[in-house]
TORLUMDREN-62703 format. One record per residue (C-alpha): residue in one letter; chain; x, y, z. Coordinates in Angstrom, 2 decimals, always signed. Example, Ala and Ser with C-alpha at 12.3 -4.5 7.8 and 13.67 -1.06 7.14 Angstrom:
BEGIN
+------+-------+---------+---------+---------+
! rest ! kette !      xx !      yy !      zz !
+------+-------+---------+---------+---------+
!    a !     A !  +12.30 !   -4.50 !   +7.80 !
!    s !     A !  +13.67 !   -1.06 !   +7.14 !
+------+-------+---------+---------+---------+
This chain:
BEGIN
+------+-------+---------+---------+---------+
! rest ! kette !      xx !      yy !      zz !
+------+-------+---------+---------+---------+
!    x !     A !   +5.70 !   -8.47 !   -7.11 !
!    x !     A !   +4.46 !   -5.44 !   -9.52 !
!    x !     A !   +1.56 !   -5.35 !   -7.40 !
!    x !     A !   +1.72 !   -2.13 !   -5.45 !
!    x !     A !   +1.55 !   -3.95 !   -2.31 !
!    x !     A !   +4.45 !   -2.62 !   -0.76 !
!    x !     A !   +5.43 !   -6.59 !   -0.50 !
!    x !     A !   +9.38 !   -6.01 !   -0.94 !
!    x !     A !   +9.56 !   -2.88 !   +1.14 !
!    x !     A !   +7.74 !   -5.04 !   +3.85 !
!    x !     A !  +10.44 !   -8.05 !   +3.31 !
!    x !     A !  +13.20 !   -5.86 !   +3.87 !
!    x !     A !  +11.91 !   -4.18 !   +6.91 !
!    x !     A !  +10.82 !   -7.59 !   +8.17 !
!    x !     A !  +14.74 !   -8.72 !   +7.88 !
!    x !     A !  +16.20 !   -5.71 !   +9.07 !
!    x !     A !  +13.98 !   -5.71 !  +12.56 !
!    x !     A !  +14.72 !   -9.96 !  +12.33 !
!    x !     A !  +18.65 !   -9.65 !  +11.88 !
!    x !     A !  +18.32 !   -6.49 !  +14.67 !
!    x !     A !  +16.63 !   -8.94 !  +17.24 !
!    x !     A !  +18.76 !  -12.23 !  +16.52 !
!    x !     A !  +21.89 !  -10.11 !  +16.27 !
!    x !     A !  +21.30 !   -8.40 !  +19.35 !
!    x !     A !  +22.42 !   -5.19 !  +17.78 !
!    x !     A !  +20.50 !   -3.21 !  +19.87 !
!    x !     A !  +19.89 !   -0.49 !  +17.01 !
!    x !     A !  +16.69 !   +1.79 !  +17.56 !
!    x !     A !  +13.41 !   +2.24 !  +15.76 !
!    x !     A !  +14.56 !   +5.36 !  +14.15 !
!    x !     A !  +18.31 !   +3.53 !  +13.32 !
!    x !     A !  +16.61 !   +1.03 !  +11.38 !
!    x !     A !  +14.26 !   +3.28 !   +9.69 !
!    x !     A !  +17.29 !   +5.73 !   +8.48 !
!    x !     A !  +18.80 !   +2.40 !   +7.03 !
!    x !     A !  +15.51 !   +1.08 !   +5.43 !
!    x !     A !  +14.99 !   +4.54 !   +3.81 !
!    x !     A !  +18.44 !   +3.71 !   +1.91 !
!    x !     A !  +16.23 !   +0.55 !   +1.01 !
!    x !     A !  +13.30 !   +1.96 !   -0.42 !
!    x !     A !  +10.91 !   +4.87 !   +0.21 !
!    x !     A !   +8.39 !   +2.53 !   +1.72 !
!    x !     A !  +10.57 !   +0.75 !   +3.99 !
!    x !     A !  +10.51 !   +3.11 !   +7.02 !
!    x !     A !   +6.63 !   +2.58 !   +7.44 !
!    x !     A !   +7.11 !   -0.87 !   +7.58 !
!    x !     A !   +9.96 !   -1.15 !  +10.51 !
!    x !     A !   +7.84 !   +1.29 !  +12.37 !
!    x !     A !   +4.94 !   -1.18 !  +12.30 !
!    x !     A !   +1.93 !   +1.09 !  +12.52 !
!    x !     A !   -0.56 !   +3.13 !  +10.30 !
!    x !     A !   +0.42 !   +6.21 !   +9.48 !
!    x !     A !   +0.35 !   +9.54 !   +7.43 !
!    x !     A !   +3.50 !   +9.67 !   +5.07 !
!    x !     A !   +4.79 !  +12.41 !   +3.69 !
!    x !     A !   +8.48 !  +13.44 !   +1.76 !
!    x !     A !   +9.37 !  +10.41 !   +0.11 !
!    x !     A !   +8.09 !   +7.80 !   +2.49 !
!    x !     A !  +10.55 !   +9.12 !   +5.53 !
!    x !     A !   +8.62 !  +11.76 !   +7.46 !
!    x !     A !   +5.68 !   +9.79 !   +9.32 !
!    x !     A !   +2.96 !  +11.00 !  +11.36 !
!    x !     A !   +1.21 !   +7.67 !  +13.66 !
!    x !     A !   -2.39 !   +7.64 !  +13.09 !
!    x !     A !   -5.35 !   +5.06 !  +14.14 !
!    x !     A !   -7.72 !   +3.68 !  +11.14 !
!    x !     A !  -11.16 !   +2.31 !  +11.22 !
!    x !     A !   -9.60 !   -1.47 !  +10.76 !
!    x !     A !  -11.91 !   -2.29 !   +7.38 !
!    x !     A !  -12.05 !   -4.84 !   +5.24 !
!    x !     A !  -10.48 !   -4.76 !   +1.76 !
!    x !     A !  -10.60 !   -7.04 !   -1.60 !
!    x !     A !   -7.95 !   -6.47 !   -3.51 !
!    x !     A !   -8.05 !   -7.52 !   -6.96 !
!    x !     A !   -4.73 !   -7.98 !   -9.20 !
!    x !     A !   -4.86 !   -7.91 !  -13.11 !
!    x !     A !   -2.86 !  -10.79 !  -14.85 !
!    x !     A !   +0.37 !   -7.92 !  -15.45 !
!    x !     A !   +3.36 !   -6.42 !  -13.74 !
!    x !     A !   +3.80 !   -2.70 !  -13.31 !
!    x !     A !   +7.26 !   -1.29 !  -13.02 !
!    x !     A !   +7.24 !   +1.29 !  -10.50 !
!    x !     A !  +10.63 !   +2.39 !  -12.06 !
!    x !     A !   +8.63 !   +2.84 !  -15.04 !
!    x !     A !   +5.43 !   +4.50 !  -13.64 !
!    x !     A !   +7.99 !   +7.21 !  -12.11 !
!    x !     A !  +10.06 !   +7.93 !  -15.56 !
!    x !     A !   +6.54 !   +8.35 !  -17.05 !
!    x !     A !   +6.27 !  +11.94 !  -18.61 !
!    x !     A !   +2.74 !  +12.23 !  -18.04 !
!    x !     A !   +3.02 !  +11.64 !  -14.39 !
!    x !     A !   +1.56 !  +14.47 !  -12.70 !
!    x !     A !   +4.79 !  +15.77 !  -10.38 !
!    x !     A !   +3.00 !  +19.05 !   -9.12 !
!    x !     A !   +0.22 !  +18.14 !   -7.00 !
!    x !     A !   -0.52 !  +20.46 !   -4.07 !
!    x !     A !   +0.52 !  +18.65 !   -1.03 !
!    x !     A !   -2.60 !  +17.70 !   +1.23 !
!    x !     A !   -2.82 !  +17.63 !   +5.13 !
!    x !     A !   -3.85 !  +14.50 !   +6.70 !
!    x !     A !   -7.34 !  +16.60 !   +8.17 !
!    x !     A !   -7.76 !  +17.56 !   +4.45 !
!    x !     A !   -7.43 !  +13.78 !   +3.28 !
!    x !     A !  -10.19 !  +12.32 !   +5.97 !
!    x !     A !  -12.33 !  +15.42 !   +4.96 !
!    x !     A !  -11.95 !  +15.13 !   +1.21 !
!    x !     A !  -10.74 !  +12.11 !   +0.33 !
!    x !     A !   -7.39 !  +12.06 !   -1.87 !
!    x !     A !   -6.55 !  +10.73 !   -5.18 !
!    x !     A !   -3.48 !   +8.78 !   -6.33 !
!    x !     A !   -1.27 !  +10.66 !   -9.18 !
!    x !     A !   -0.18 !   +7.19 !  -10.61 !
!    x !     A !   -3.67 !   +5.72 !  -11.21 !
!    x !     A !   -4.11 !   +7.74 !  -14.95 !
!    x !     A !   -0.58 !   +6.92 !  -16.33 !
!    x !     A !   -1.05 !   +3.28 !  -14.90 !
!    x !     A !   -4.29 !   +3.01 !  -17.03 !
!    x !     A !   -3.11 !   +4.42 !  -19.84 !
!    x !     A !   -0.07 !   +2.15 !  -19.89 !
!    x !     A !   -2.02 !   -0.92 !  -18.75 !
!    x !     A !   -5.16 !   -1.61 !  -19.82 !
!    x !     A !   -5.80 !   -4.91 !  -17.50 !
!    x !     A !   -5.51 !   -2.64 !  -14.73 !
!    x !     A !   -7.90 !   -0.29 !  -16.35 !
!    x !     A !  -10.56 !   -2.75 !  -16.96 !
!    x !     A !  -10.19 !   -4.25 !  -13.20 !
!    x !     A !  -10.59 !   -0.68 !  -11.55 !
!    x !     A !  -13.62 !   -0.09 !  -14.21 !
!    x !     A !  -15.34 !   -3.37 !  -13.09 !
!    x !     A !  -14.46 !   -3.18 !   -8.90 !
!    x !     A !  -15.70 !   +0.71 !   -9.39 !
!    x !     A !  -18.97 !   -1.00 !  -10.22 !
!    x !     A !  -19.18 !   -2.54 !   -6.64 !
!    x !     A !  -17.86 !   +0.65 !   -4.77 !
!    x !     A !  -15.53 !   +3.16 !   -4.47 !
!    x !     A !  -12.16 !   +1.80 !   -5.81 !
!    x !     A !   -8.63 !   +2.65 !   -6.62 !
!    x !     A !   -4.88 !   +1.56 !   -7.46 !
!    x !     A !   -2.39 !   +0.43 !   -4.78 !
!    x !     A !   +0.57 !   +2.63 !   -5.03 !
!    x !     A !   +2.14 !   +2.05 !   -8.54 !
!    x !     A !   -0.03 !   -0.45 !   -9.45 !
!    x !     A !   -1.17 !   -3.16 !  -10.53 !
!    x !     A !   -3.41 !   -4.24 !   -7.87 !
!    x !     A !   -6.65 !   -2.04 !   -7.16 !
!    x !     A !   -8.84 !   -2.26 !   -4.18 !
!    x !     A !  -12.19 !   -1.27 !   -2.66 !
!    x !     A !  -12.85 !   -0.72 !   +0.94 !
!    x !     A !  -15.85 !   -2.35 !   +2.98 !
!    x !     A !  -17.32 !   -2.26 !   +6.69 !
!    x !     A !  -17.58 !   -6.02 !   +6.84 !
!    x !     A !  -16.22 !   -8.98 !   +5.80 !
!    x !     A !  -19.16 !  -10.41 !   +4.29 !
!    x !     A !  -19.63 !   -7.57 !   +1.94 !
!    x !     A !  -16.20 !   -8.02 !   +0.83 !
!    x !     A !  -16.68 !  -11.76 !   -0.04 !
!    x !     A !  -20.13 !  -11.02 !   -1.71 !
!    x !     A !  -17.97 !   -8.87 !   -4.13 !
!    x !     A !  -15.23 !  -11.25 !   -4.48 !
!    x !     A !  -17.83 !  -13.97 !   -5.72 !
!    x !     A !  -18.29 !  -12.18 !   -8.18 !
!    x !     A !  -15.00 !  -11.34 !   -9.47 !
!    x !     A !  -13.69 !  -12.69 !  -12.91 !
!    x !     A !  -11.49 !  -15.80 !  -12.44 !
!    x !     A !   -8.97 !  -13.91 !  -14.64 !
!    x !     A !   -7.84 !  -12.03 !  -11.59 !
!    x !     A !   -6.23 !  -12.87 !   -8.60 !
!    x !     A !   -7.85 !  -11.72 !   -5.56 !
!    x !     A !   -7.60 !  -12.14 !   -1.80 !
!    x !     A !   -9.52 !  -10.40 !   +1.02 !
!    x !     A !   -7.53 !   -8.56 !   +3.85 !
!    x !     A !   -8.60 !   -6.64 !   +7.17 !
!    x !     A !   -6.64 !   -3.66 !   +7.82 !
!    x !     A !   -4.74 !   -3.61 !  +11.18 !
!    x !     A !   -2.98 !   -0.87 !  +12.85 !
!    x !     A !   -0.23 !   -2.14 !  +14.45 !
!    x !     A !   +2.31 !   -5.25 !  +13.15 !
!    x !     A !   +1.91 !   -8.45 !  +14.15 !
!    x !     A !   +5.72 !   -8.67 !  +14.19 !
!    x !     A !   +6.04 !   -5.81 !  +16.81 !
!    x !     A !   +4.08 !   -7.62 !  +19.06 !
!    x !     A !   +5.71 !  -11.42 !  +18.60 !
!    x !     A !   +9.08 !   -9.37 !  +19.20 !
!    x !     A !   +7.47 !   -7.60 !  +22.82 !
!    x !     A !   +6.54 !  -10.79 !  +24.35 !
+------+-------+---------+---------+---------+
């Protein structure tokens, strides 16, 4: 909780999908995503179960196939409230929209990063440390920060150097949710 990884949204989506399956309600993915949007902006992407470019508040999704990199995720010892970050007057609210093509050409940035780092020195410390080992950024509204690696071995090498004050894990990016595969079988 408070890590910016979408855990609550993922749990809500999994619950909707599982109940739909168990109760045999036959709701479509679109119907489940619409229900999920009422629970949280990130729920529809987890209901759909595939990598996507999100627009709006998370309800407009364009499927993408991404390279399946390895990620080192670092969680400093703090809880970041999404509500607190979104209500912070310093949060930029006029960033121009970016297209998928422009994102892949130029990269992107997280408008929440500056506000989170100002409010949570622990996050700033972890981000600064991780940036010494490659490009790093904030997850969602934080508190986690992450860096991308081409191989598991590269991620493990940096993990072995991580200060013990932080929780850390390595994850492999995937394009399709295993839950979707389980329900089809």
